[in-house]
C-alpha positions, 0 to 999 in steps of 0.5 A: 500499499505504501509503495502504491501511495509513493508512486501515485504521489510522484505523479502528483507533485508540483515541480515547483514546490515539491508537494502534492498539488494544491488547487492544480492547473494545467497549461497547454503544454500538458504540464500541471503545477499549483496555481499559486507556485505558477503565479509566484513564478511568473513574477521572476519572469519578464514573459510567462513561460512553462516552469518545466518545458520553458515553453511561452504561454499567456496568462489566461492559459492555465486551466483548472480541473476539478477532477484532478483537484479532488484526486489530490485532495482524496491522496492527501487524505488517504496518505495522512490516514496511512501514516497516522494509523496503527496499520504498517504503510508497507504491509497493511498489517497491524503494527504489534511489535516495536523495533528498539533499533529503528525506534518505531513500531513494526508489524510481524512481517516487518519483523520477519524481513531482512530490514530488522533482522537481528534488531531488538524488538518487543511487544508494543504494550511491553515496549510502551510500558518500558519506555514511559517509564524511561521518559518519566525518568527523563522527565524528572531530570528535565523538570530539575533543569526547568527548576534551574532555568527558572532560578536563573530566570528569577536571579536575572529578574532580580538583577534587572530590578537591581540595575534598575534601582542602581540606575535611579540611585547613580542618576540621583547622585549625578544630578545632585552633583551636577546641581551642586555644580550649577549652583556654584556657577550661578553664584560665581555669576551673580558674584562676578556681575555684581562686582562689575556693577559695583565697579561701573557704578563707582566709575559712573558716579566719578564720571558724573561728577566730572560732568557736573564740574565741566558744566559749571566751568563752562557756564562761568566761561561762557558768562566771562565771554559775554561780558568781555564782549560788552567791554569791547563794545564800550567807549574807549575810556569806559574800556580802559577804566574796566580793563583791569576786570577784563584781564581777570575775566581772561584768565582761564583754567588749563584744558581738561583731558578729553581722552576716554579712561576705558582702556583699562576696563576693556582689557579686563582679564576675563580669561583669568576670571573664567580660569580662577572660577574653573580652579575654585569649582574643582575644589568641590571635589572631595575624593580623588578622581583616581585612587591606587590598587593595592593588588596591582602594586609590585613588591618594592612599592607600598600603597597608603591605607587611603590608596592615595600615595605610593612609596618605594621601599628598599627590601622587596615585600612579601606579596601574594602573586595575583594575576592583577599584580604588576612586575613593576608599578601600580594601577589605579583602581578605575579604568577608563573606556570613554570620557574626559578624565583629569588627575594630579599626581605630586612629585615634588623632589622626586628624582625617579618616577614614571606616570601614564596609562596602560592597555587593560589587556597588557601582560602585567608579568613583564616589563612594559615597553614604553611605546604606545604600540605596546599599550603603554603611554608614559612621561617620567623623570630618570637621571635628571632628564624628562622623557616621553617614553624612550625620547627626551623631552625639551629641557627644563630648568631646575627653577621651572621643574614642576611640583604637580603633574596633571594627567588629562585623558580624553578617550573620545579624542585619543588624547593623553596630556601631561600638564604643569598646571602652575605654569599652564603648559604642556610638558608631553602629549600622546594622540592617535587614540586608545584600542582598549580600556586603560588603567592610570599607572604610577611608578616611583624608584625614589625612597625618599619621596613618595607620589601623591595623588589628588583631585585638581586644585586639592593638591599640597602647595 
């Protein structure tokens, strides 16, 4: 029966979808196809043609056969019945055995055929009972796994809630800190504008007083000029009799200065004022933007309890060999992969120090090559010379040696600057970007002078 259905199925199969015809149509070339398959095929062609023989045809050509359609529907029904029933599709016998090798029910004829020779088989009821018990056992394991997945899902839900809560808390902190900065800037603005207006009011009073004095002198000079004109028009004897009075009226004060005195105000140091406000604003930072990570410190460096200072010691210390520990130097606890960051390091009279940033994935158990290609960007002072990695920088006189080194990292622009903040000059800079997250790096070989990390403008003077 199965073979008969198989042969019949070959004759009732659409050459496009390779399935039994659905709503079949026939072209003049005698080839049949599903109506929908044919229309879909024609959308890909410039001119209609048969998908089988490629013969040109018209869109009005497909014809339907109700008998052919009924035959296809009947075949589908018989096929479904044969596949879903308890009768063997090959021999039309009742399925009484189960083949464990092929994992499907078979009839007695199948069992005696070569196809199932030496296969392990059992009666259907016996096999079903055993396999159901096995499936139940496996279901128990699935239920345990399902419970584990549920726990993991619940954990993710809890974590999502914690993330949301943490986001709200951090957002509130950010708003609070920026509101503090905004309030400071508003107060600075009011103070500066108030000082400006007060200064301008004093200047305005002086100018108005001078204007009143000039007006009074102008009025006096006008009156004297009018009186002199009358003297000149008088008879000679009268003029001579009043000559002394005319001489008095001819006396006049020295000419006043007429150039404006606003030049000093026009050169008001606005940039200095802004810089001063910026410096004062940084004093709002109460904790260093960068702190040291003791777990990364090499065995000759000791980090202070507040993690803001690093000391070089004479003898190597006993330190656990942690994966993050460096063979030389110490890293900050904070790594940066975005944004603009700034921190100050007091070097003082330290005669051997290295400052910079290193990539997250560098080998911490080897000495770093002082080169950006090795993911190490550094500025150092050794043997009385400042160096950018291995390259010497411009000579700095002893009286100009910086007490503080400010590191300014702009991750988005790919820039790192080493600045003398008190002389407002760049000592060294790198550009070209950072391929990964970077960590601030510190190292000292001077046992007398440690390095101290501070927020900007909070360093010791």
